[in-house]
C-alpha positions as CSV (number, residue, x, y, z in Angstrom):
1,X,74.9,114.5,79.6
2,X,77.9,116.2,81.0
3,X,79.0,115.9,84.6
4,X,80.6,118.3,87.1
5,X,82.3,117.7,90.4
6,X,80.8,119.7,93.2
7,X,81.3,119.8,97.0
8,X,78.3,118.8,99.1
9,X,77.7,118.6,102.8
10,X,78.7,115.1,104.0
11,X,75.4,114.7,106.0
12,X,73.4,115.4,102.8
13,X,75.4,112.8,100.9
14,X,74.9,110.2,103.7
15,X,71.1,110.8,103.7
16,X,71.0,110.6,99.9
17,X,73.0,107.3,100.1
18,X,70.5,105.8,102.5
19,X,67.5,106.8,100.4
20,X,69.3,105.7,97.2
21,X,69.8,102.2,98.6
22,X,66.1,102.1,99.7
23,X,64.9,103.2,96.2
24,X,67.4,101.3,94.1
25,X,69.2,104.4,92.8
26,X,72.8,105.5,92.9
27,X,73.6,108.3,95.4
28,X,74.1,110.9,92.6
29,X,70.8,109.9,91.0
30,X,69.1,110.4,94.3
31,X,70.6,113.9,94.7
32,X,69.5,114.6,91.1
33,X,66.0,113.4,91.9
34,X,65.8,115.7,95.0
35,X,67.1,118.6,92.9
36,X,64.5,118.0,90.2
37,X,61.7,118.0,92.8
38,X,63.1,121.1,94.4
39,X,63.2,122.9,91.1
40,X,59.7,121.9,90.3
41,X,58.4,123.0,93.7
42,X,60.2,126.4,93.4
43,X,58.8,126.9,89.9
44,X,55.2,125.9,91.0
45,X,54.9,127.0,94.7
46,X,51.1,126.6,94.6
47,X,51.3,122.8,93.8
48,X,51.4,120.3,96.6
49,X,54.3,117.8,96.8
50,X,52.0,114.8,96.0
51,X,50.9,116.4,92.8
52,X,54.5,117.0,91.7
53,X,55.4,113.4,92.7
54,X,52.5,112.0,90.6
55,X,53.5,114.2,87.6
56,X,57.0,112.7,87.7
57,X,55.6,109.2,87.9
58,X,53.2,109.9,85.0
59,X,56.0,111.2,82.9
60,X,58.1,108.1,83.6
61,X,55.1,105.9,82.7
62,X,54.6,107.7,79.5
63,X,58.3,107.4,78.5
64,X,58.1,103.7,79.2
65,X,55.0,103.3,77.0
66,X,52.8,102.2,80.0
67,X,49.9,104.6,79.6
68,X,46.6,103.7,78.1
69,X,44.7,106.3,76.1
70,X,41.7,107.8,77.8
71,X,38.4,106.9,76.2
72,X,35.8,109.7,76.4
73,X,32.1,108.8,76.9
């Protein structure tokens, strides 16, 4: 993954730093997380935030091999 330097509002960075510490992320990873959620919400304005959040969690669980197959019937 490539990186780029960008200028961000100091207040945004400070809020991201607080949330990052609470959620065991780095500040840049917290800002990336917020950007990902924002992009998903803009691309799917009819979906509620909780649905988008659960979709992100489900994807991470799948990538970690922590999902069980669903048994029909």
